[in-house]
N, C-alpha and C positions, 0 to 999 in steps of 0.2 A: 820820904821824897821819891817821886816817881822819875825814872830815867826816860828819855825819849823812846827807848826800845820796849818799855813796859806799856806805853800808850799806843805806839804804832805796831801792829802785829804783822802785817804783810801788805804789799801792794795788790790791788785788784787787777788780775790779768784777764782782760776781756776786750773784745773789739770796741765796745762802747767806751771803755776807759782809755783805750789807745787814741780814739778820735779826739779826746779832750786835750791831748798833749800839745797840739798845734796852738791852742788858745790858752795854754798855761794852766790847765786844770788837771790835777793828779788825784787819783782815787786810791784810798787805803782802807783796809780792814783795821779797825781800832778797838781798844778795850771797851766793853759795854758801859763801864762807869765813867769814861772819859768825857770831859766837857769840851766845848769849842775852844776855850782859852788854853786848856792843856794840850789839845791837838795842835793848835797854832804854835805854841812854844816848842813842842816836840819836833815838828817839821822844821822849824827854823834852826833848832839846835842840831838836828841830825844831818840836814842837807845844806846848811849855810845859805838859805834863801830867805827873802822877806815875803811873808804871807799876807795877802790882801783880804781874803775872804775864806770862810770855812762853812760848808753846808754839811749837815749831819742827818743820817736817816737810819732808822732801825729796820733791819731785814728779818722777817719772820722765817723760821726754818720750815722747809717743806716736809709734808708727811710722805713717807716711803714705805713700800711693802715688799716683802720677799715671801711669796707663797701666802701662808696664813698668818705670818708674823708682821706686825705693823710697828713702825718706829717713826722717829721724827729727827730731822737734822737740827743742830743747835741754832738758836737765834743769834744774830750777829749785828754789829754796828758798822756802818760804812760812812766814810768822810770824803767829801770832794773838796780839795784844797786848791785855791787859786793863788798863784804866785804873781809877783809884780811883773810888769811888762818888761820884756827883754831878758828875763831870768828863766832858767829851766833846771830841772833836777837831772844831772848827767847820769846818775846811777840807774834811773828808770828809762832813759832814752835808748839805751842799748838793748833793752828787752824786746823791742819791736822786731 
């Protein structure tokens, strides 16, 4: 059985993610094998909020070079979670 902390890896810290906080949308990096149902249950268990909607996207890693050496950043999965009206995740509100 997966714990909520196996599914949710980290919050996304970007200006675009911060803009969603006013409308109740929080963005997280999640495990690549996680499903929408697992993400919903993990957020509800970890932050004690009710989740209305979960949008998931796969983010491909960028190719990077350093001189003649070429590499690639890892592929990741991002989830945008919408919480019920009037609720917010207090742990992430202080990061702004």
